[in-house]
N, C-alpha and C positions, 0 to 999 in steps of 0.2 A: 278335634284331635287329628294329628297326622300320623302316617305310618313311616317307619324308617328301617333301613338296613344298616347294620354295622359291618363294615367290610375291613378285613385285615389287609393292610397295605402290602405286606411282603408276599403273602401266599395268595392274595386275591380271593379269599374264601369269604362267603357271607356267614359271619359268626353269629349273628342274631337278627331277628326281626321283631320290632316292637312298636307300640303306639304311645305317643306323648304329645303334650301341648308344646313345650319348648324343651327339647332334650339337652342335657349337658354335653359340652364338647368332649369327645373322647380323647384319649392320649394320642400322641403322634403316631402310634402304631396302627391306629384305626381311622376310618373316615365314615361319615354319615351320608347316606343318600336318602332323600325323601322320595317315597313311592306312593302310588295310588292303591286303592283297595283291590282293583283288578290285578295289578302286578303282584300284590301280596298273595292273592288267590293262586296265581300261576306259580309263585314261589313255593307255596305249601304243596302244590301238586308235584312239583319237581323234587322237593325234599322227600316226599313220600316214596319216590323211586330209589332213593339212596338207602343203602342198608348199613347196619352196624353203626349208626349215628354219625356218618360222614357228612361234612358240610357241602353245600352247593358252591361251585366255583362261579364267580361273577361273570367270567367270560362264557362259560357254558350257559348260564342263565340268560345272558344277553342274546344268545341265539334263539331262545324260546320267547323272549319278550323284547320286541323292538323298542317299546317305550322305555324300558329299563336301560337299554343300550344308549338311548339319547340322554338319559339322566347321568350316565357315567361321565 
């Protein structure tokens, strides 16, 4: 299984993180990025710092995780 981020194209927010063998292609409003388990761990650490259920911005997360930045 692989890990994926679902990123909203317009807002550039990471809307969801999930695990799947072969994920379905999202609508044109979203894009999928395949990530490693290390990147996923960094994402959850960053998400924990956000309060009131706010999403992590992909640009903000790229500063924390250089390998995610390369995947963009």
